[in-house]
ChimeraX commands (.cxc) that place a marker at each C-alpha (Angstrom):
marker #1 position 0.00,0.00,0.00 radius 0.5
marker #1 position 0.99,3.50,0.73 radius 0.5
marker #1 position 1.62,3.19,4.46 radius 0.5
marker #1 position 5.38,2.87,4.40 radius 0.5
marker #1 position 5.70,5.92,2.16 radius 0.5
marker #1 position 3.35,8.07,4.28 radius 0.5
marker #1 position 4.36,6.92,7.75 radius 0.5
marker #1 position 8.10,7.32,7.29 radius 0.5
marker #1 position 7.73,11.02,6.56 radius 0.5
marker #1 position 5.25,11.66,9.35 radius 0.5
marker #1 position 7.11,9.57,11.90 radius 0.5
marker #1 position 10.52,11.00,11.04 radius 0.5
marker #1 position 9.29,14.50,11.90 radius 0.5
marker #1 position 8.44,13.33,15.42 radius 0.5
marker #1 position 10.88,10.50,16.17 radius 0.5
marker #1 position 13.81,11.44,13.95 radius 0.5
marker #1 position 16.21,8.61,13.10 radius 0.5
marker #1 position 14.74,6.55,15.97 radius 0.5
marker #1 position 11.86,5.65,13.68 radius 0.5
marker #1 position 14.07,2.73,12.60 radius 0.5
marker #1 position 13.44,1.18,16.03 radius 0.5
marker #1 position 9.68,1.43,15.41 radius 0.5
marker #1 position 10.05,-0.37,12.10 radius 0.5
marker #1 position 12.14,-3.10,13.74 radius 0.5
marker #1 position 9.41,-3.56,16.36 radius 0.5
marker #1 position 6.76,-3.68,13.66 radius 0.5
marker #1 position 8.78,-6.25,11.74 radius 0.5
marker #1 position 9.06,-8.43,14.85 radius 0.5
marker #1 position 5.28,-8.17,15.39 radius 0.5
marker #1 position 4.72,-9.26,11.78 radius 0.5
marker #1 position 7.03,-12.25,12.22 radius 0.5
marker #1 position 5.26,-13.33,15.41 radius 0.5
marker #1 position 1.84,-12.88,13.76 radius 0.5
marker #1 position 2.87,-15.06,10.83 radius 0.5
marker #1 position 4.12,-17.74,13.23 radius 0.5
marker #1 position 0.81,-17.64,15.12 radius 0.5
marker #1 position -1.15,-17.98,11.85 radius 0.5
marker #1 position 1.01,-20.93,10.79 radius 0.5
marker #1 position 0.35,-22.60,14.13 radius 0.5
marker #1 position -3.40,-22.10,13.68 radius 0.5
marker #1 position -3.23,-23.34,10.09 radius 0.5
marker #1 position -1.53,-26.56,11.16 radius 0.5
marker #1 position -4.28,-27.24,13.72 radius 0.5
marker #1 position -7.26,-26.61,11.44 radius 0.5
marker #1 position -7.42,-28.58,8.18 radius 0.5
marker #1 position -9.58,-25.94,6.42 radius 0.5
marker #1 position -8.34,-22.91,4.53 radius 0.5
marker #1 position -9.36,-19.50,5.75 radius 0.5
marker #1 position -8.36,-16.59,7.88 radius 0.5
marker #1 position -9.30,-15.27,11.30 radius 0.5
marker #1 position -12.97,-16.05,10.58 radius 0.5
marker #1 position -12.30,-19.79,10.15 radius 0.5
marker #1 position -10.10,-19.96,13.22 radius 0.5
marker #1 position -12.65,-18.12,15.36 radius 0.5
marker #1 position -15.46,-20.32,14.05 radius 0.5
marker #1 position -13.63,-23.50,15.00 radius 0.5
marker #1 position -12.33,-22.25,18.36 radius 0.5
marker #1 position -15.22,-20.12,19.67 radius 0.5
marker #1 position -18.32,-20.77,17.58 radius 0.5
marker #1 position -20.58,-19.11,15.08 radius 0.5
marker #1 position -21.54,-15.96,17.01 radius 0.5
marker #1 position -18.00,-14.70,17.59 radius 0.5
marker #1 position -16.98,-15.76,14.08 radius 0.5
marker #1 position -19.82,-13.63,12.71 radius 0.5
marker #1 position -18.45,-10.60,14.61 radius 0.5
marker #1 position -14.88,-11.31,13.47 radius 0.5
marker #1 position -16.06,-11.59,9.86 radius 0.5
marker #1 position -17.68,-8.17,10.01 radius 0.5
marker #1 position -14.62,-6.70,11.75 radius 0.5
marker #1 position -12.49,-8.04,8.91 radius 0.5
marker #1 position -14.78,-6.45,6.30 radius 0.5
marker #1 position -14.68,-3.15,8.21 radius 0.5
marker #1 position -10.88,-3.30,8.45 radius 0.5
marker #1 position -10.48,-4.10,4.75 radius 0.5
marker #1 position -12.80,-1.21,3.89 radius 0.5
marker #1 position -10.81,1.28,5.98 radius 0.5
marker #1 position -7.52,-0.02,4.61 radius 0.5
marker #1 position -8.71,0.26,1.00 radius 0.5
marker #1 position -10.05,3.78,1.48 radius 0.5
marker #1 position -6.94,5.11,3.25 radius 0.5
marker #1 position -4.64,3.54,0.65 radius 0.5
marker #1 position -6.73,4.92,-2.22 radius 0.5
marker #1 position -6.67,8.38,-0.64 radius 0.5
marker #1 position -2.88,8.25,-0.25 radius 0.5
marker #1 position -2.42,7.08,-3.85 radius 0.5
marker #1 position -4.72,9.85,-5.08 radius 0.5
marker #1 position -2.86,12.50,-3.06 radius 0.5
marker #1 position 0.51,11.31,-4.38 radius 0.5
marker #1 position -0.80,11.23,-7.94 radius 0.5
marker #1 position -2.35,14.69,-7.62 radius 0.5
marker #1 position 0.82,16.21,-6.12 radius 0.5
marker #1 position 2.94,14.54,-8.81 radius 0.5
marker #1 position 0.74,15.85,-11.64 radius 0.5
marker #1 position 0.71,19.38,-10.20 radius 0.5
marker #1 position 4.53,19.37,-9.96 radius 0.5
marker #1 position 4.90,17.99,-13.50 radius 0.5
marker #1 position 2.34,20.24,-15.21 radius 0.5
marker #1 position 2.30,23.29,-12.92 radius 0.5
marker #1 position -1.51,23.30,-13.13 radius 0.5
marker #1 position -3.06,23.84,-9.68 radius 0.5
marker #1 position -6.59,22.89,-10.82 radius 0.5
marker #1 position -5.57,19.21,-10.80 radius 0.5
marker #1 position -5.86,19.28,-6.98 radius 0.5
marker #1 position -9.64,19.41,-7.57 radius 0.5
marker #1 position -9.48,15.67,-8.33 radius 0.5
marker #1 position -7.98,14.92,-4.91 radius 0.5
marker #1 position -9.52,17.59,-2.66 radius 0.5
marker #1 position -13.10,18.41,-3.61 radius 0.5
marker #1 position -14.68,20.48,-0.77 radius 0.5
marker #1 position -17.83,18.80,0.56 radius 0.5
marker #1 position -19.41,21.50,2.72 radius 0.5
marker #1 position -17.90,24.67,1.28 radius 0.5
marker #1 position -14.48,26.20,1.63 radius 0.5
marker #1 position -14.82,26.99,5.37 radius 0.5
marker #1 position -15.18,23.34,6.48 radius 0.5
marker #1 position -12.15,21.04,6.29 radius 0.5
marker #1 position -13.95,17.99,4.85 radius 0.5
marker #1 position -12.96,16.98,1.35 radius 0.5
marker #1 position -13.83,14.19,-1.05 radius 0.5
marker #1 position -11.36,12.69,-3.48 radius 0.5
marker #1 position -12.95,11.68,-6.82 radius 0.5
marker #1 position -9.63,10.11,-7.83 radius 0.5
marker #1 position -9.77,7.89,-4.71 radius 0.5
marker #1 position -13.23,6.73,-5.71 radius 0.5
marker #1 position -11.91,5.85,-9.18 radius 0.5
marker #1 position -8.97,3.94,-7.64 radius 0.5
marker #1 position -11.33,1.93,-5.41 radius 0.5
marker #1 position -13.52,1.24,-8.46 radius 0.5
marker #1 position -10.52,-0.03,-10.45 radius 0.5
marker #1 position -9.36,-2.18,-7.54 radius 0.5
marker #1 position -12.85,-3.65,-7.21 radius 0.5
marker #1 position -12.89,-4.43,-10.94 radius 0.5
marker #1 position -9.58,-6.28,-10.60 radius 0.5
marker #1 position -10.91,-8.27,-7.61 radius 0.5
marker #1 position -14.10,-9.17,-9.48 radius 0.5
marker #1 position -12.07,-10.68,-12.33 radius 0.5
marker #1 position -11.09,-13.55,-10.05 radius 0.5
marker #1 position -8.37,-14.91,-7.83 radius 0.5
marker #1 position -5.83,-15.50,-10.61 radius 0.5
marker #1 position -5.98,-11.93,-11.95 radius 0.5
marker #1 position -6.11,-10.48,-8.43 radius 0.5
marker #1 position -3.03,-12.46,-7.46 radius 0.5
marker #1 position -1.15,-11.32,-10.57 radius 0.5
marker #1 position -2.10,-7.68,-9.90 radius 0.5
marker #1 position -1.05,-8.03,-6.25 radius 0.5
marker #1 position 2.32,-9.49,-7.29 radius 0.5
marker #1 position 2.91,-6.62,-9.73 radius 0.5
marker #1 position 2.04,-4.00,-7.09 radius 0.5
marker #1 position 4.28,-5.70,-4.52 radius 0.5
marker #1 position 7.19,-5.83,-6.96 radius 0.5
marker #1 position 6.65,-2.16,-7.78 radius 0.5
marker #1 position 6.58,-1.20,-4.06 radius 0.5
marker #1 position 9.76,-3.14,-3.33 radius 0.5
marker #1 position 11.46,-1.62,-6.38 radius 0.5
marker #1 position 10.61,1.90,-5.24 radius 0.5
marker #1 position 11.87,1.19,-1.71 radius 0.5
marker #1 position 15.08,-0.29,-3.12 radius 0.5
marker #1 position 15.53,2.73,-5.39 radius 0.5
marker #1 position 15.12,5.12,-2.43 radius 0.5
marker #1 position 17.57,3.18,-0.25 radius 0.5
marker #1 position 20.18,2.81,-3.00 radius 0.5
marker #1 position 19.94,6.45,-4.05 radius 0.5
marker #1 position 20.37,7.53,-0.43 radius 0.5
marker #1 position 23.45,5.34,-0.08 radius 0.5
marker #1 position 25.10,6.29,-3.39 radius 0.5
marker #1 position 24.25,10.00,-3.23 radius 0.5
marker #1 position 26.13,10.41,0.02 radius 0.5
marker #1 position 23.12,11.80,1.89 radius 0.5
marker #1 position 23.49,9.23,4.66 radius 0.5
marker #1 position 25.94,10.63,7.18 radius 0.5
marker #1 position 26.55,10.37,10.90 radius 0.5
marker #1 position 25.58,14.01,11.41 radius 0.5
marker #1 position 22.02,13.21,10.31 radius 0.5
marker #1 position 21.72,10.62,13.09 radius 0.5
marker #1 position 22.18,13.04,15.99 radius 0.5
marker #1 position 20.14,13.49,18.03 radius 0.5
marker #1 position 18.94,9.93,17.51 radius 0.5
marker #1 position 15.78,10.46,19.59 radius 0.5
marker #1 position 15.06,14.19,19.36 radius 0.5
marker #1 position 11.86,14.17,21.45 radius 0.5
marker #1 position 12.90,11.76,24.16 radius 0.5
marker link #1:1,2 radius 0.2
marker link #1:2,3 radius 0.2
marker link #1:3,4 radius 0.2
marker link #1:4,5 radius 0.2
marker link #1:5,6 radius 0.2
marker link #1:6,7 radius 0.2
marker link #1:7,8 radius 0.2
marker link #1:8,9 radius 0.2
marker link #1:9,10 radius 0.2
marker link #1:10,11 radius 0.2
marker link #1:11,12 radius 0.2
marker link #1:12,13 radius 0.2
marker link #1:13,14 radius 0.2
marker link #1:14,15 radius 0.2
marker link #1:15,16 radius 0.2
marker link #1:16,17 radius 0.2
marker link #1:17,18 radius 0.2
marker link #1:18,19 radius 0.2
marker link #1:19,20 radius 0.2
marker link #1:20,21 radius 0.2
marker link #1:21,22 radius 0.2
marker link #1:22,23 radius 0.2
marker link #1:23,24 radius 0.2
marker link #1:24,25 radius 0.2
marker link #1:25,26 radius 0.2
marker link #1:26,27 radius 0.2
marker link #1:27,28 radius 0.2
marker link #1:28,29 radius 0.2
marker link #1:29,30 radius 0.2
marker link #1:30,31 radius 0.2
marker link #1:31,32 radius 0.2
marker link #1:32,33 radius 0.2
marker link #1:33,34 radius 0.2
marker link #1:34,35 radius 0.2
marker link #1:35,36 radius 0.2
marker link #1:36,37 radius 0.2
marker link #1:37,38 radius 0.2
marker link #1:38,39 radius 0.2
marker link #1:39,40 radius 0.2
marker link #1:40,41 radius 0.2
marker link #1:41,42 radius 0.2
marker link #1:42,43 radius 0.2
marker link #1:43,44 radius 0.2
marker link #1:44,45 radius 0.2
marker link #1:45,46 radius 0.2
marker link #1:46,47 radius 0.2
marker link #1:47,48 radius 0.2
marker link #1:48,49 radius 0.2
marker link #1:49,50 radius 0.2
marker link #1:50,51 radius 0.2
marker link #1:51,52 radius 0.2
marker link #1:52,53 radius 0.2
marker link #1:53,54 radius 0.2
marker link #1:54,55 radius 0.2
marker link #1:55,56 radius 0.2
marker link #1:56,57 radius 0.2
marker link #1:57,58 radius 0.2
marker link #1:58,59 radius 0.2
marker link #1:59,60 radius 0.2
marker link #1:60,61 radius 0.2
marker link #1:61,62 radius 0.2
marker link #1:62,63 radius 0.2
marker link #1:63,64 radius 0.2
marker link #1:64,65 radius 0.2
marker link #1:65,66 radius 0.2
marker link #1:66,67 radius 0.2
marker link #1:67,68 radius 0.2
marker link #1:68,69 radius 0.2
marker link #1:69,70 radius 0.2
marker link #1:70,71 radius 0.2
marker link #1:71,72 radius 0.2
marker link #1:72,73 radius 0.2
marker link #1:73,74 radius 0.2
marker link #1:74,75 radius 0.2
marker link #1:75,76 radius 0.2
marker link #1:76,77 radius 0.2
marker link #1:77,78 radius 0.2
marker link #1:78,79 radius 0.2
marker link #1:79,80 radius 0.2
marker link #1:80,81 radius 0.2
marker link #1:81,82 radius 0.2
marker link #1:82,83 radius 0.2
marker link #1:83,84 radius 0.2
marker link #1:84,85 radius 0.2
marker link #1:85,86 radius 0.2
marker link #1:86,87 radius 0.2
marker link #1:87,88 radius 0.2
marker link #1:88,89 radius 0.2
marker link #1:89,90 radius 0.2
marker link #1:90,91 radius 0.2
marker link #1:91,92 radius 0.2
marker link #1:92,93 radius 0.2
marker link #1:93,94 radius 0.2
marker link #1:94,95 radius 0.2
marker link #1:95,96 radius 0.2
marker link #1:96,97 radius 0.2
marker link #1:97,98 radius 0.2
marker link #1:98,99 radius 0.2
marker link #1:99,100 radius 0.2
marker link #1:100,101 radius 0.2
marker link #1:101,102 radius 0.2
marker link #1:102,103 radius 0.2
marker link #1:103,104 radius 0.2
marker link #1:104,105 radius 0.2
marker link #1:105,106 radius 0.2
marker link #1:106,107 radius 0.2
marker link #1:107,108 radius 0.2
marker link #1:108,109 radius 0.2
marker link #1:109,110 radius 0.2
marker link #1:110,111 radius 0.2
marker link #1:111,112 radius 0.2
marker link #1:112,113 radius 0.2
marker link #1:113,114 radius 0.2
marker link #1:114,115 radius 0.2
marker link #1:115,116 radius 0.2
marker link #1:116,117 radius 0.2
marker link #1:117,118 radius 0.2
marker link #1:118,119 radius 0.2
marker link #1:119,120 radius 0.2
marker link #1:120,121 radius 0.2
marker link #1:121,122 radius 0.2
marker link #1:122,123 radius 0.2
marker link #1:123,124 radius 0.2
marker link #1:124,125 radius 0.2
marker link #1:125,126 radius 0.2
marker link #1:126,127 radius 0.2
marker link #1:127,128 radius 0.2
marker link #1:128,129 radius 0.2
marker link #1:129,130 radius 0.2
marker link #1:130,131 radius 0.2
marker link #1:131,132 radius 0.2
marker link #1:132,133 radius 0.2
marker link #1:133,134 radius 0.2
marker link #1:134,135 radius 0.2
marker link #1:135,136 radius 0.2
marker link #1:136,137 radius 0.2
marker link #1:137,138 radius 0.2
marker link #1:138,139 radius 0.2
marker link #1:139,140 radius 0.2
marker link #1:140,141 radius 0.2
marker link #1:141,142 radius 0.2
marker link #1:142,143 radius 0.2
marker link #1:143,144 radius 0.2
marker link #1:144,145 radius 0.2
marker link #1:145,146 radius 0.2
marker link #1:146,147 radius 0.2
marker link #1:147,148 radius 0.2
marker link #1:148,149 radius 0.2
marker link #1:149,150 radius 0.2
marker link #1:150,151 radius 0.2
marker link #1:151,152 radius 0.2
marker link #1:152,153 radius 0.2
marker link #1:153,154 radius 0.2
marker link #1:154,155 radius 0.2
marker link #1:155,156 radius 0.2
marker link #1:156,157 radius 0.2
marker link #1:157,158 radius 0.2
marker link #1:158,159 radius 0.2
marker link #1:159,160 radius 0.2
marker link #1:160,161 radius 0.2
marker link #1:161,162 radius 0.2
marker link #1:162,163 radius 0.2
marker link #1:163,164 radius 0.2
marker link #1:164,165 radius 0.2
marker link #1:165,166 radius 0.2
marker link #1:166,167 radius 0.2
marker link #1:167,168 radius 0.2
marker link #1:168,169 radius 0.2
marker link #1:169,170 radius 0.2
marker link #1:170,171 radius 0.2
marker link #1:171,172 radius 0.2
marker link #1:172,173 radius 0.2
marker link #1:173,174 radius 0.2
marker link #1:174,175 radius 0.2
marker link #1:175,176 radius 0.2
marker link #1:176,177 radius 0.2
marker link #1:177,178 radius 0.2
marker link #1:178,179 radius 0.2
marker link #1:179,180 radius 0.2
marker link #1:180,181 radius 0.2
view
């Protein structure tokens, strides 16, 4: 998604270089979560996610709640990612073309100029395209997911390599390591 690109910038303003510790902690949590899921998967001979595990372990009522929580979580994740992609695309197009009116596609005021609630028509289009890909089936969705993952990893690798080879990584940038603490 867009989380690693958005959160690094926001977190670095607050935590400074110590944000690396946060990412290490998050990585450890992901490793432990995957180990827990593998343990569950070895105990239950049916494929599925948290819904299946909850159904087997606790019954239908709690599994129903977990299923709806999963749908709610996926909905929030998709909308936040689409909004971030739309904002990045809008900012990129404004910088390339110099046309400020393009922001209209990412920040359409809902209740007038005085209220800070905006709608992003580009985000709606991104969610529509993602839904179309998902409706094509598991094979196409998996191929699209693999392409997006490869693109994300390529961009991260490009950023890391350009930071290393440009000489912008220096010891002076690492002090103070924890500026707010």
